[in-house]
C-alpha positions as CSV (number, residue, x, y, z in Angstrom):
1,M,99.9,141.7,184.2
2,T,98.3,145.3,185.2
3,S,96.7,146.0,188.4
4,K,93.3,144.9,187.6
5,Q,94.5,141.8,186.7
6,R,96.3,141.7,189.7
7,S,93.3,142.3,191.7
8,K,91.0,139.9,189.9
9,L,93.5,137.2,190.7
10,M,94.1,138.1,194.2
11,S,90.5,137.9,194.9
12,L,90.2,134.5,193.4
13,A,93.2,133.6,195.8
14,Q,91.3,134.5,199.0
15,S,89.1,131.2,198.6
16,L,91.9,129.0,197.6
17,E,94.0,126.7,200.2
18,P,97.8,126.1,200.2
19,V,98.4,123.1,198.3
20,V,102.6,122.8,198.9
21,H,103.7,123.9,202.3
22,I,107.8,125.7,202.0
23,G,109.4,123.9,205.3
24,K,113.0,124.9,207.1
25,S,114.9,122.9,203.5
26,S,113.4,126.2,201.8
27,L,114.0,125.8,198.3
28,T,114.8,122.2,196.8
29,P,114.6,120.7,193.3
30,E,111.4,118.5,194.7
31,L,109.6,121.3,195.7
32,T,110.1,123.5,192.5
33,Q,108.9,120.5,191.1
34,A,105.9,120.0,193.0
35,V,104.8,123.9,192.5
36,S,105.4,123.3,188.7
37,E,103.0,120.6,188.8
38,A,100.7,122.1,190.8
39,I,100.7,125.5,188.9
40,E,100.3,123.7,185.3
41,K,96.7,122.0,186.9
42,R,95.1,125.1,188.4
43,E,97.0,128.4,187.0
44,L,96.5,129.9,190.4
45,I,98.2,128.6,193.5
46,K,98.7,129.7,197.2
47,I,101.8,128.2,199.1
48,E,102.5,128.7,202.6
49,V,105.6,129.3,204.4
50,N,106.1,127.6,207.4
51,K,108.0,129.6,210.2
52,N,110.6,127.4,210.4
53,C,111.7,129.0,207.1
54,F,113.8,132.2,207.2
55,D,114.2,132.9,204.5
56,D,113.0,136.3,203.2
57,L,109.4,135.9,201.9
58,K,109.5,138.4,198.7
59,E,112.3,136.9,197.2
60,L,111.7,133.5,197.8
61,G,108.4,133.9,195.8
62,E,110.1,135.9,193.3
63,T,112.8,132.9,192.8
64,L,109.6,130.7,192.7
65,A,108.1,132.4,189.9
66,G,111.3,132.6,187.6
67,R,111.8,128.4,188.1
68,T,108.5,127.9,187.3
69,R,107.6,130.5,184.8
70,S,104.7,132.1,186.4
71,S,103.8,135.8,187.8
72,L,104.0,136.3,191.6
73,V,100.5,138.0,192.5
74,Q,101.1,138.7,195.7
75,V,103.3,137.6,199.2
76,I,101.2,138.2,202.2
77,G,101.2,137.0,205.5
78,R,103.4,133.3,205.3
79,K,101.3,132.7,202.0
80,I,102.7,133.3,198.5
81,V,100.1,133.6,195.3
82,L,101.5,132.6,192.0
83,Y,99.5,132.4,188.6
84,K,100.6,130.8,185.0
85,P,97.8,130.4,182.6
86,A,97.3,127.5,180.7
87,N,99.3,126.9,177.4
88,D,96.4,126.7,175.2
89,P,93.9,128.9,175.0
90,K,90.7,126.5,175.3
91,D,92.3,125.1,178.4
92,R,92.2,128.4,180.5
93,K,90.1,128.1,183.8
94,I,90.6,131.7,184.4
95,E,90.1,134.9,182.1
96,L,91.8,137.8,182.6
């Protein structure tokens, strides 16, 4: 992903509300499945990490991106932004 593409995704993510919240149990198989389902529907999602989760946020984002086969766009504050384009080019909502 180029820096221009990443910049465009970051600007689109500013208006998004978090769709998944990560709590003290951190990454569970159920949470990974929920993130995977959300990213399949929306392409670009924002995840909020609660204060009772003490994991490293950058590492958490990279792990989630790897497990969901998506790209880590940014980690800012306690929020993680992930992007995964739709499999079918006709279904893509975001053009980079």
